ROTORTI-215938 format. One line per 2 residues: for each residue x, z, y of C-alpha. Coordinates in pm, 1 decimal. Each point is the difference from the previous one (the first is absolute). Layout:
# residues N
X Z Y ~ ...
This chain:
# residues 665
-2841.8 531.1 -1611.6 ~ -234.8 -240.7 -178.5
210.4 -305.5 94.6 ~ 325.2 144.5 -135.3
144.3 -98.8 -336.6 ~ 48.9 269.5 -271.3
372.3 46.4 71.6 ~ -60.6 42.5 373.7
-273.4 258.2 -70.3 ~ 233.5 197.0 -227.9
274.3 -2.2 265.0 ~ -246.0 139.0 253.9
-159.4 271.7 -212.6 ~ 318.6 149.7 -152.0
87.3 263.7 259.7 ~ 159.0 304.8 -160.1
305.4 -143.7 -172.3 ~ 289.3 -228.5 98.2
-108.4 -363.9 -6.5 ~ 200.1 -321.6 14.4
-204.9 -307.0 89.7 ~ 191.5 -318.8 -81.7
-175.7 -234.2 238.1 ~ 77.8 -368.1 -42.0
-10.7 -243.5 291.0 ~ -352.0 -47.4 136.5
-149.7 268.5 -225.7 ~ -168.6 204.3 275.9
243.2 290.8 25.4 ~ -78.8 85.9 364.3
-367.2 24.3 -90.2 ~ 84.7 238.0 -284.5
188.6 230.4 238.0 ~ -271.1 2.9 268.3
-282.5 43.0 -253.9 ~ 194.1 286.7 -158.2
31.1 175.7 336.4 ~ -377.5 -30.9 41.8
-54.4 123.4 -358.1 ~ 217.0 309.6 56.7
-180.0 87.4 323.4 ~ -332.1 -59.5 -174.3
104.9 256.3 -263.3 ~ 53.2 257.7 274.1
373.9 -32.1 63.9 ~ 64.7 55.7 375.9
138.7 -316.4 159.6 ~ 285.8 199.6 154.6
134.3 71.2 -351.4 ~ 35.6 -372.2 -81.7
301.2 -212.4 96.7 ~ 19.6 -376.1 -52.9
351.2 -129.8 54.8 ~ 124.7 -356.7 36.6
294.2 -184.6 154.1 ~ -119.3 -172.3 316.9
-217.8 97.8 294.5 ~ -198.7 -316.8 -56.9
-81.4 95.6 -360.5 ~ -90.8 354.1 108.7
-237.5 -132.8 267.7 ~ -165.5 -237.1 -245.1
-53.0 290.7 -238.4 ~ -144.8 216.6 278.1
-240.6 -275.4 101.5 ~ -122.5 -39.8 -357.9
-50.4 375.0 -36.3 ~ -205.2 2.8 322.6
-244.5 -242.1 -162.0 ~ -48.1 237.1 -294.5
-19.2 332.9 185.2 ~ -137.4 129.1 326.5
225.0 151.4 265.6 ~ -77.6 359.1 -98.6
81.8 -58.3 -368.3 ~ 337.7 -159.7 71.4
114.7 252.4 263.4 ~ 353.5 118.1 -76.7
74.6 -274.0 -254.2 ~ 364.7 -107.9 7.3
63.5 -371.5 -40.6 ~ 356.1 -68.4 107.1
335.8 -148.7 -82.6 ~ 271.5 196.5 -179.1
196.0 21.8 323.5 ~ -296.5 120.9 206.6
-54.8 275.5 -255.5 ~ 369.7 91.8 16.5
-5.0 11.2 379.3 ~ -307.3 224.4 -4.4
174.1 241.2 -238.0 ~ 314.8 7.5 215.8
-194.6 58.2 322.0 ~ -178.6 297.6 -151.7
304.4 147.6 -180.0 ~ 283.8 -92.0 238.8
107.2 361.2 59.9 ~ 72.4 60.7 -369.6
231.4 -302.0 -0.5 ~ 175.3 114.8 318.8
-147.0 -257.3 239.1 ~ -167.4 41.2 337.5
-347.8 -132.3 63.4 ~ -30.5 -360.2 122.0
233.6 -155.9 -254.6 ~ 158.7 -327.1 108.8
-40.5 -284.3 -248.0 ~ 287.1 -249.0 -8.8
-104.3 -357.3 -75.7 ~ 237.2 -253.7 -156.1
139.6 -103.0 338.6 ~ 71.7 361.7 100.4
162.9 56.4 -338.2 ~ 233.1 -297.5 33.6
93.6 84.8 360.0 ~ 102.3 350.6 -106.1
198.6 -134.3 -297.4 ~ 185.6 -245.0 227.1
82.8 278.6 244.6 ~ 126.9 221.3 -281.0
220.2 -281.1 -130.8 ~ 142.1 -51.0 349.7
76.8 367.1 59.2 ~ 11.1 206.1 -321.3
39.5 -210.6 -315.4 ~ 345.3 -158.4 10.7
-33.5 -250.4 -286.5 ~ -356.2 -112.5 70.6
-67.9 -369.4 57.3 ~ -253.1 -74.8 279.6
-87.8 -325.4 -178.1 ~ -120.3 199.3 -302.4
-253.2 218.1 183.9 ~ -297.9 -162.9 -176.0
158.0 70.0 -338.6 ~ 81.2 359.8 97.8
-360.0 55.2 115.4 ~ -132.6 -146.7 -326.2
232.8 217.6 -211.7 ~ -95.9 320.4 182.8
-365.4 -88.5 -49.6 ~ 55.4 -57.5 -372.3
175.1 336.5 -32.8 ~ -281.4 184.1 174.9
-258.9 -171.9 -218.0 ~ 189.9 109.7 -311.9
64.0 365.7 96.3 ~ 370.5 -50.9 59.4
126.2 239.5 266.4 ~ 299.9 -78.4 225.1
212.7 241.0 -205.8 ~ -96.9 -178.0 -322.7
60.2 -340.8 160.0 ~ 353.4 103.4 93.9
63.4 76.2 -367.3 ~ -107.0 -344.1 -123.8
287.2 -211.5 -127.4 ~ -175.6 -338.2 22.9
-62.1 19.7 376.9 ~ 260.2 3.8 281.4
54.4 350.8 137.4 ~ -53.3 -139.2 351.7
-372.8 -49.9 -61.6 ~ -35.0 352.6 -136.0
169.7 141.2 310.1 ~ -222.3 -213.1 220.6
-309.1 126.1 -185.6 ~ 104.4 363.0 52.2
78.7 -47.6 370.6 ~ -321.2 -199.0 51.3
-210.7 283.4 -143.0 ~ 182.8 256.2 213.3
-79.8 -197.1 313.9 ~ -365.1 -42.2 -99.8
-28.9 376.9 -41.3 ~ 161.7 57.8 336.8
-249.2 -240.7 162.3 ~ -295.2 171.9 -172.8
-56.1 -341.9 -155.0 ~ -83.0 -150.0 -338.7
9.1 -355.1 -131.0 ~ -263.4 -188.0 -199.9
136.8 107.5 -339.8 ~ 0.7 366.1 104.1
-379.6 -15.1 28.7 ~ -16.3 16.6 -380.5
331.4 164.4 -89.5 ~ -38.7 307.2 222.9
-353.5 93.1 -118.8 ~ 123.5 -25.7 -360.4
296.8 230.7 73.1 ~ -236.1 234.5 187.7
-237.1 24.0 -297.8 ~ 283.7 44.3 -249.7
154.2 285.1 199.6 ~ -319.1 175.5 120.3
-260.1 48.5 -277.6 ~ -241.7 181.2 234.0
-15.8 -296.5 236.3 ~ -40.7 -235.7 -296.1
-292.8 204.7 -130.2 ~ -162.9 -14.2 343.5
17.0 -381.8 1.6 ~ -114.8 -23.2 -362.2
-311.5 196.1 97.2 ~ -55.6 -234.8 293.1
24.2 -311.6 -220.6 ~ -174.2 77.2 -329.8
-73.6 -365.2 -82.1 ~ 255.4 -274.4 63.2
-53.9 -374.3 -32.4 ~ 301.2 -229.2 37.1
-18.6 -377.6 46.8 ~ 276.3 -257.8 -74.3
187.6 260.2 -204.4 ~ 244.7 -256.8 -138.9
154.0 -12.0 349.8 ~ 98.7 368.7 8.9
362.0 114.5 6.1 ~ 148.8 321.2 -142.2
-83.4 224.0 296.0 ~ -358.0 -127.8 30.2
-59.2 63.9 -369.6 ~ 145.2 349.8 29.5
-225.0 73.4 300.2 ~ -311.3 -99.6 -195.7
111.8 192.6 -308.2 ~ 53.7 317.0 203.3
-334.2 -26.4 180.0 ~ -184.8 -67.9 -326.9
143.7 314.2 -160.5 ~ -104.7 123.3 -343.4
-364.6 -100.5 39.3 ~ 104.1 -361.8 50.2
-322.0 -122.5 157.0 ~ 153.6 -331.8 93.8
-120.7 -355.5 -30.8 ~ 288.6 -245.1 2.9
-88.1 -365.5 55.7 ~ 267.0 -263.8 -48.2
112.7 -318.7 -169.6 ~ 349.8 -30.4 -142.4
-37.8 -380.3 9.5 ~ -26.4 10.4 380.9
308.6 212.5 68.1 ~ 199.1 -218.6 242.4
174.7 250.4 226.5 ~ 305.1 124.1 -190.6
214.4 -109.3 295.6 ~ -155.1 282.2 201.9
16.8 260.5 -276.0 ~ -322.5 -53.6 -198.7
22.9 110.8 -362.2 ~ -270.6 -140.7 -231.2
137.2 229.7 -270.4 ~ -178.1 282.5 185.2
-313.3 -121.8 -181.8 ~ 173.3 74.1 -331.4
126.4 338.5 123.7 ~ -359.8 114.8 43.7
-44.0 17.8 -378.0 ~ 295.8 235.7 -26.9
-91.1 219.3 296.8 ~ -375.9 28.0 -66.6
-70.0 54.7 -369.9 ~ -378.7 -27.2 47.7
30.6 -339.5 169.6 ~ -286.2 -240.5 -67.4
66.7 -374.5 39.6 ~ -272.1 -250.6 93.0
64.0 -373.3 41.2 ~ -194.5 -212.7 247.1
38.8 -352.2 -138.9 ~ -313.3 -175.9 124.6
96.5 -214.2 298.4 ~ -261.6 -76.3 267.5
216.0 -239.9 199.4 ~ 147.9 -294.5 -188.7
-109.1 -278.9 -232.3 ~ 74.2 31.5 -371.1
273.2 -262.2 6.7 ~ 190.4 179.2 277.9
-21.9 326.7 -194.9 ~ 111.9 -168.7 -322.1
310.4 -129.5 177.9 ~ 70.4 336.8 163.5
-35.1 182.1 -333.7 ~ 231.4 -244.1 -179.4
263.2 25.9 273.8 ~ 8.2 379.8 21.5
0.2 38.7 -380.1 ~ 369.0 -98.1 17.6
73.5 339.9 159.1 ~ 31.0 310.2 -221.3
-299.3 235.4 24.2 ~ -66.1 363.6 -80.7
-370.6 -54.2 73.7 ~ -140.1 -332.4 -118.2
-292.8 -149.1 185.4 ~ -157.8 -343.0 30.3
-210.3 -115.4 292.4 ~ -328.7 -175.1 -72.1
-293.3 -120.3 206.3 ~ -366.0 -95.0 -28.7
60.4 -269.3 260.8 ~ 35.8 -367.3 -98.5
315.6 -130.0 -166.7 ~ 74.7 -206.0 311.5
219.6 -292.9 99.1 ~ 345.9 -71.9 -145.1
300.5 142.3 182.9 ~ 150.7 -286.0 196.7
376.7 -49.3 17.0 ~ 149.0 -203.1 286.1
357.0 -129.3 9.0 ~ 172.1 -152.8 301.3
345.0 -122.4 100.5 ~ 55.9 258.6 276.0
-164.9 279.9 197.8 ~ -127.5 -235.5 272.7
-184.0 -213.5 -256.3 ~ -123.1 318.4 -167.4
-152.1 125.5 326.3 ~ -159.2 -336.1 76.7
-156.9 -21.1 -345.0 ~ -134.4 357.6 6.5
-155.8 -61.3 342.6 ~ -142.8 -329.9 -128.9
-147.8 185.6 -299.1 ~ -167.1 251.6 233.9
-144.9 -277.7 219.6 ~ -133.2 -189.0 -301.4
-139.2 306.7 -178.5 ~ -169.5 133.2 314.2
-159.7 -342.6 65.4 ~ -119.4 -30.2 -361.7
-135.1 354.1 -43.2 ~ -102.0 102.6 351.5
222.4 309.6 -17.5 ~ 128.6 191.1 303.1
366.9 21.7 105.3 ~ -8.8 373.6 -66.7
-56.9 -76.5 -370.4 ~ 358.2 -127.5 -36.2
326.0 193.1 -32.5 ~ 357.5 -125.4 -23.6
222.9 259.0 -169.8 ~ 379.9 0.1 -12.8
289.9 218.4 -111.5 ~ 185.4 24.6 334.4
-108.3 -21.3 363.8 ~ 227.3 -293.5 86.1
-205.9 -223.7 -231.2 ~ -292.3 7.8 243.4
166.5 -200.6 279.2 ~ -41.7 -347.6 -143.6
-363.4 80.1 -90.6 ~ -71.9 122.5 352.5
126.6 -333.7 133.8 ~ -212.8 -201.7 -242.2
-310.6 206.6 76.5 ~ 51.8 -31.1 377.3
48.6 -375.4 -23.2 ~ -332.6 -27.2 -181.7
-178.9 228.5 245.1 ~ -71.3 256.4 -272.7
-24.0 361.2 124.1 ~ 212.1 250.8 -190.8
81.5 370.9 -0.5 ~ 328.8 153.3 -111.3
-55.1 345.2 -148.3 ~ 257.1 268.5 74.4
133.8 -156.5 319.4 ~ 193.5 240.9 221.6
-202.3 214.5 237.2 ~ 91.4 -30.4 368.7
36.6 378.8 11.1 ~ 249.6 8.4 -284.6
265.8 -188.4 199.6 ~ 291.8 226.5 91.4
-9.2 -97.6 369.6 ~ -367.6 99.9 23.9
71.8 330.7 -173.3 ~ 287.6 61.4 244.2
-208.9 -49.6 314.4 ~ -293.1 197.8 -139.2
242.0 283.7 -82.1 ~ 116.1 5.3 364.9
-361.6 4.6 118.8 ~ -84.5 277.6 -248.0
287.1 211.0 131.3 ~ -102.1 -64.8 361.8
-349.3 142.0 -64.0 ~ 107.8 270.9 -249.6
350.8 140.0 42.3 ~ -38.2 199.1 -323.2
-32.8 -309.3 -222.0 ~ 311.8 49.9 -213.8
-49.1 -322.9 -198.1 ~ -7.1 -205.8 319.8
301.8 189.5 137.2 ~ 206.3 -71.8 -311.9
-96.4 -366.3 -6.7 ~ 107.5 -85.1 353.8
272.9 251.8 88.8 ~ 256.1 -264.1 -101.4
-205.3 -313.6 62.0 ~ 187.0 -138.8 185.8
312.5 201.3 -85.6 ~ 80.0 303.4 217.4
301.4 128.7 -196.7 ~ -206.6 281.6 -149.8
109.8 17.9 -364.6 ~ -176.3 139.6 -309.5
215.4 315.8 3.8 ~ -120.5 77.0 353.1
-360.8 -60.3 -105.3 ~ 35.7 214.5 -310.4
132.6 292.5 205.5 ~ -275.2 -54.0 258.3
-263.0 -3.4 -275.5 ~ 142.2 315.0 -163.7
-15.5 183.3 334.3 ~ -355.6 -129.2 67.9
-110.1 118.2 -345.9 ~ 144.3 347.1 61.5
-180.1 21.2 333.5 ~ -319.3 -162.1 -141.1
-9.2 -249.1 287.7 ~ 12.4 -378.2 30.3
325.8 -194.6 17.2 ~ -82.9 -99.1 358.2
-51.3 360.3 114.3 ~ 317.9 109.9 -177.9
206.3 -238.8 214.5 ~ -72.9 216.4 309.1
77.1 341.0 -153.4 ~ 313.3 194.0 96.2
49.4 111.9 -362.2 ~ 74.7 -356.2 -108.6
347.8 35.6 152.7 ~ 92.0 231.6 -289.4
-55.0 -289.8 -242.9 ~ 110.9 -307.6 195.7
281.4 -89.7 238.1 ~ -55.8 -86.6 364.6
17.1 -380.8 -33.6 ~ -277.1 -44.8 -265.6
-218.2 255.0 185.9 ~ 42.3 -199.4 320.8
-102.0 -323.4 -177.2 ~ -307.8 168.6 -147.0
-112.4 155.9 326.9 ~ 58.7 -324.5 194.3
-227.7 -180.0 -245.1 ~ -268.9 269.8 9.1
2.1 21.8 380.9 ~ -46.2 -378.2 12.9
-297.5 32.0 -240.8 ~ -161.0 269.2 219.6
50.5 -206.3 315.9 ~ -134.8 -319.3 -158.7
-307.8 170.9 -145.7 ~ -77.6 164.8 336.9
16.1 -335.5 178.5 ~ -216.8 -162.0 -267.4
-275.9 257.7 54.2 ~ 19.9 -0.7 381.9
44.4 -365.1 87.8 ~ 4.5 -354.5 -132.8
16.4 86.7 -369.8 ~ 65.6 -349.5 -127.3
248.2 -71.1 275.1 ~ 194.8 308.0 -115.9
-22.4 -116.8 -364.2 ~ 145.8 -338.9 87.5
266.5 173.8 208.4 ~ 108.1 235.1 -282.5
48.1 -296.6 -235.1 ~ 237.7 -146.3 260.2
170.0 337.5 54.6 ~ 92.0 49.8 -365.9
108.6 -368.5 -16.2 ~ -214.5 -51.3 -308.2
46.8 -376.7 21.6 ~ 375.7 34.7 -62.5
-68.4 244.3 -285.4 ~ -224.5 -260.5 -164.4
261.1 -272.5 48.9 ~ 268.8 219.9 -156.5
-219.5 88.2 -299.0 ~ -169.1 -332.1 -77.2
113.3 -280.5 -226.5 ~ -2.4 -252.7 282.7
-115.5 -61.3 356.4 ~ -337.7 -138.5 -112.0
-72.4 315.6 -201.1 ~ 88.6 221.2 298.8
-228.5 -204.2 227.8 ~ -288.2 27.4 -248.4
44.3 377.9 -16.6 ~ 8.2 33.2 379.2
-317.7 -208.3 23.4 ~ -164.6 237.9 -248.9
89.9 293.5 224.8 ~ -166.5 -157.2 304.1
-300.1 -104.3 -209.5 ~ -41.2 368.1 -89.8
16.8 107.9 365.6 ~ -252.5 -266.7 103.7
-235.4 117.2 -274.1 ~ 33.8 363.4 111.9
-78.2 -106.2 356.1 ~ -315.7 -182.3 -112.6
-116.4 309.3 -189.9 ~ 61.3 218.2 306.5
-197.3 -235.7 225.5 ~ -278.0 -82.1 -244.3
-153.4 344.8 -36.5 ~ -372.0 24.6 83.9
44.8 339.4 166.3 ~ 266.1 -123.3 236.6
374.5 -42.3 -37.7 ~ 163.3 219.8 -264.0
306.4 209.6 76.6 ~ 320.7 -116.9 -164.4
-1.6 300.6 -236.4 ~ -357.4 -79.3 -109.5
91.5 -363.8 -55.9 ~ 304.1 80.7 -211.4
-189.6 269.5 -190.1 ~ -267.2 -255.9 -86.6
260.9 -237.7 -138.8 ~ 168.6 272.9 -203.1
-330.9 108.2 -150.2 ~ -65.1 -349.3 -135.2
90.7 -26.9 -366.4 ~ 183.9 -323.3 62.4
142.9 -59.7 -345.9 ~ -328.7 73.3 -168.2
-177.4 -231.7 240.9 ~ 248.9 -270.1 -92.6
-68.2 57.7 -370.6 ~ -371.0 -33.8 63.1
28.6 -352.2 133.5 ~ -196.7 -231.2 -223.1
54.9 -364.4 -73.5 ~ -346.4 -108.3 117.5
-64.8 -371.7 -41.3 ~ 363.7 -79.5 -78.1
211.9 -95.5 -297.4 ~ 194.2 313.9 -101.1
378.7 -13.4 -40.3 ~ 176.5 301.6 -149.8
264.2 122.4 -241.7 ~ -94.4 94.9 -353.7
74.4 363.5 86.4 ~ -236.4 -11.5 298.2
-273.8 -163.4 -211.0 ~ -28.2 295.5 -238.7
-349.5 144.6 16.0 ~ -150.8 -316.1 153.4
-196.9 -287.4 -150.2 ~ -81.8 -358.2 99.3
-221.0 -270.3 -152.7 ~ 284.7 -254.3 4.3
368.7 91.4 -31.8 ~ 313.5 -215.3 32.5
307.8 170.5 -142.6 ~ 292.1 -200.6 138.8
371.7 -16.5 -83.0 ~ -65.7 69.5 -368.5
366.0 -57.8 -83.5 ~ 301.7 169.7 -151.3
190.6 206.0 260.8 ~ -318.8 33.5 207.0
-235.8 153.8 -252.7 ~ 172.4 145.1 -190.0
225.7 72.0 298.1 ~ 369.6 -70.9 -44.0
95.0 365.3 63.6 ~ -243.6 118.0 -265.9
138.8 -247.4 -252.3 ~ 355.1 118.4 69.1
-104.9 366.4 -21.8 ~ -208.4 -54.6 -314.4
-319.4 106.5 178.2 ~ -218.3 -279.8 -133.6
-284.3 232.8 -101.3 ~ -85.5 90.5 359.1
15.8 -366.9 104.2 ~ -244.1 -79.3 -282.4
-229.1 274.3 131.5 ~ 26.8 -155.8 344.8
-107.6 -339.3 -138.7 ~ -283.5 178.5 -182.3
-114.8 157.0 329.0 ~ 2.5 -345.7 163.4
-201.8 -160.6 -280.3 ~ -260.9 277.1 -4.0
-69.6 -39.6 374.6 ~ -188.6 -322.4 -82.2
-374.2 9.6 -58.9 ~ -95.6 -362.4 -68.5
300.6 -232.3 14.6 ~ 374.5 44.9 -30.4
267.5 -254.5 86.6 ~ 372.4 44.5 -71.1
257.8 -218.0 170.5 ~ 375.8 -56.4 -31.7
265.9 -236.5 134.2 ~ 279.4 -192.3 -168.3
224.0 46.3 306.4 ~ 17.3 239.7 294.4
199.6 29.2 319.0 ~ 196.2 323.8 -0.8
265.8 98.6 256.1 ~ 32.1 -362.7 110.8
45.6 -136.5 -353.1 ~ -239.4 -175.9 -235.0
-8.5 180.0 -334.3 ~ -169.3 -83.7 -330.1
-278.4 229.6 -119.7 ~ -150.7 79.6 -339.0
-364.0 96.5 -61.8 ~ -50.3 373.6 -50.8
40.4 127.9 -355.0 ~ -339.1 162.5 52.2
-163.9 -345.7 -18.9 ~ 107.3 -17.2 -364.6
-169.0 334.9 -63.0 ~ -343.1 -125.5 111.0
-243.8 -158.7 -249.2 ~ 85.8 -369.7 -0.2
-355.5 -103.0 -86.2 ~ -127.2 157.7 325.0
247.0 -175.9 234.2 ~ -78.9 -325.0 177.5
305.9 -185.3 129.8 ~ -151.8 -139.5 316.9
261.5 -254.8 109.2 ~ -101.3 -259.8 -256.7
-118.6 -336.5 146.1 ~ -340.4 48.3 162.0
-312.4 -191.3 -97.0 ~ -133.3 -240.3 270.5
-312.1 211.3 60.5 ~ 215.5 312.8 59.5
220.1 -192.4 245.1 ~ -312.0 -115.7 183.5
-136.8 355.9 20.4 ~ 330.6 130.9 135.0
3.5 -278.4 259.0 ~ -343.7 107.7 120.5
110.8 363.5 23.9 ~ 304.1 -86.8 212.5
-206.3 -231.3 220.0 ~ -248.0 282.2 60.3
288.1 235.4 84.6 ~ 145.9 -258.8 240.6
-336.7 -38.5 176.0 ~ -19.5 378.7 30.4
346.8 11.5 157.3 ~ -86.8 -276.2 250.0
-326.1 168.3 96.1
């Protein structure tokens, strides 16, 4: 620990009382957490009694990798480094019986959730609006994250009764399917611990030391989960930064940092204010900007690094000129300094802002990488076909069954499925097996039973033919049989979208075929091939993609936690940042935090740009510079669009000539 500063050392060595570490941007918070894990194990604490919890799989993996460098494999055996939701899922898998669930819980993703809500609106909820499904899903999520039960929701006067009824019916169907949604992963463990003290004590003994990263992003249920696990001993280390809380739209409550003082009377607070990332001038600007927000905990970032270059401000007539100038700046700066493309990042408030920059970068032959682009395996059509394939190789896969039983529609409504699920739960069998049982006739009429058995018999026949013959011929045939092309056409915005989705389906099949043929030990069976695909952690693999030697393009939200030598923060205008919705809803403080996050991504240089006019919905509108520009220190801003000196013009000409030669070569 000889290279740590005094505050970092204190945060690591305080182990037997509640600790809040206010970690400013670039202050080495991840190192504090990993060093503390090593310190605890060095003191004799078994690794299996330590839990480090964060928000993303990527952050958890980074933490694990850092711990591996500090400890050998034997020392770290049993250590939990996971997300909140992974911890919740682990608790539910081990304690499912107490909550009245069967083993092998089905987890509904956002698509599954919305499909069920649409079906319920069509069949059970008379006043529901199919166009409002996204809003209904959001509201149900908010209720779950704030401990509001369906019964309580129905009693609220400020929300339409329809949504409360939908919430209640939705939960009933989840229970019948032996399923949970993403929010239940935290809510249900909290309810379990509140209602069963013995089980809570068991988990408290398993997790004697808890370290939580990015605490400002927690919601009510996540905070309650941590509070319960910490218990009276309160051996928790909370690491967070209220100035980087930018996720209120998904339930984050930065006030949870303040609540710690009330809930843990022995709480110790340590501030990490030394920044190891940015120049002094960038930090000065960030500090002055964020000082306009109210604070319970005051802190001020500082650095031993050089004061650095002025913050440049670009202004252009429109977004096309803005993109051209930013790209020109990158070309010139790279030529002058010998930097790499990966040193540059273009940050923006909303995804649509990237398009004009992509065009300008392509036209100048500059490689770029867009962070957070959609994974191939997250497309609904890919999930549909994989669900069919999963059911073909495993008839007991309830999640797959539920996804495709009405895709395309087979006139099997949610009431039928709820009754089927209730019967399957009573018999402790899968939904598929339940369709063939004589006892089902006591719960369902002849017509829905006939539809279910017809579907299941077709699944059995198709899976048999896949195993015995031309597997990929059968796969192509089943896509024709269910008329999936027409389903896509009926559920796509236009013909082009339907064609793109169908192409994705056949791209998937071609890829599966290549995997089956490309095995060193001979051709794989279809079940082995599909199993291999399903074992791949596709979404995590997508998150792990790195920019490489490319200019990075990403939203300000996606940039949190990252750093770049040279940052361009574009669209620095009113109604963009701060966003128009935030201005109207008086949520300026979070927008200021978002700008603060963008500024503190920069290590060496920072450039802000804005336009006087923009094209929006086919009209040209006038724009005003962001109010946040006025909150930055004027003496540290350099307005870059002043007339250039002849020598600067000459240097820029050389840079563009070099870039042109590179393109031609």
